[in-house]
Each structure stands twice: as C-alpha cells, then as structure tokens.
N, C-alpha and C positions, 0 to 999 in steps of 0.2 A: 424510147422503146417501152412498150407496155408489156406486162407479163399477162399471159392469157388466163392463168389460174389464180388471179388475185381474189376472186370470190369463189365460193363453192358452186361452181356451175355443174350441170349434169355431166359434161365431158370430163371434168376433173374428178367427179365422184366415180364415174365409170373406170377411169384410169387407176384410181386408188383401189377400187374393188378388184380390178384385174391383177394388180400387184400383190394384193393380199391373198388372192386365190391361187396364183401360179405355183407357189411352193407345194401346196397340197396336191395339185394336179401332177406335178413332176414326181412326187413321192408315190402317187397311185399308179405309175406306169410299170411297176414291177410285175413280171409275168409269174404266175403261180407255178407253172411247169419249170421255169428257169430256176426259181428259188428252190423248189423241191429237188431238182437234179443237182444243183450246186451243193445242197445240204447232204445229199446221199453220196456224192462223189468223194473220192479220196484226195489226198494231197496233190497228186499229179494232175487230177482234173481241175482243181482249183487254180493251180499254177498255170495250166493251159488256158483257162477262162480269163485270168488276169492278163496273160500275154495277148490273147485275142482282142481284148478290150483296148490294149495299148496299140496294137496293130491297126485297129479300126479308127482310133482317135488321131494318130499322128499325120496321116496324109491330108485330111481336110484342114487340120490346123496349119500344116506347112503351106498349103495352097492359100489359105486365108492370110497368113503372115506375108507371103510373097506378093499377093495382090495389094495389101496395105502398103508394103514397102515401095512397090512400083508406083502406085498412085501418089504416095508421099514425095517420091523423087520427081515425078512429073507434074506436081501441083502448080508450078509457076509457068509451065510451058504455054498455057492458054491465056494467061494474063499478059504476057509480053506482046501479043499480037494486037 
C-alpha cells in the first residue's frame, strides 16, 4: 500500500494550507453584535446564553453518537451475506 502524500504534491500542500487556515477562519466567525450584547448583558443574560449554547449543542451530538453506535453495531451485517 502506498501513501499518497510521500512527496509534497500540490494536493498535500493544499491540504496542509487548509489545515493551517481553518483555526483562523473558525475564530473569525464571532458576530460583533453578539459580542457587544454579551458584554453589555448582566449575569443572568450570560447564564442564559451559556444555557442556550448547551441546548443547541446536545441534540446534534446525541444524534451523531446514536448514528455512530447503530452503524458500529450493524457493521458486520453486510459482510455475512
């Protein structure tokens, strides 16, 4: 089995550049209005914002975990046929 990125091919260089650029793109997603509102809000507003973030994170994470678990349990079903 050969490794595709043994030499510095253009594809490998583009992948490396994408990996290096991604953190800066992720950090640039902050909305100025959201930051301003959070800074001006009181303790209750900040707590509500944190709770809202958790509420929005858990359902997709639970669905993803469930799909991974189901596919892991069924991984050998198609090999047996």
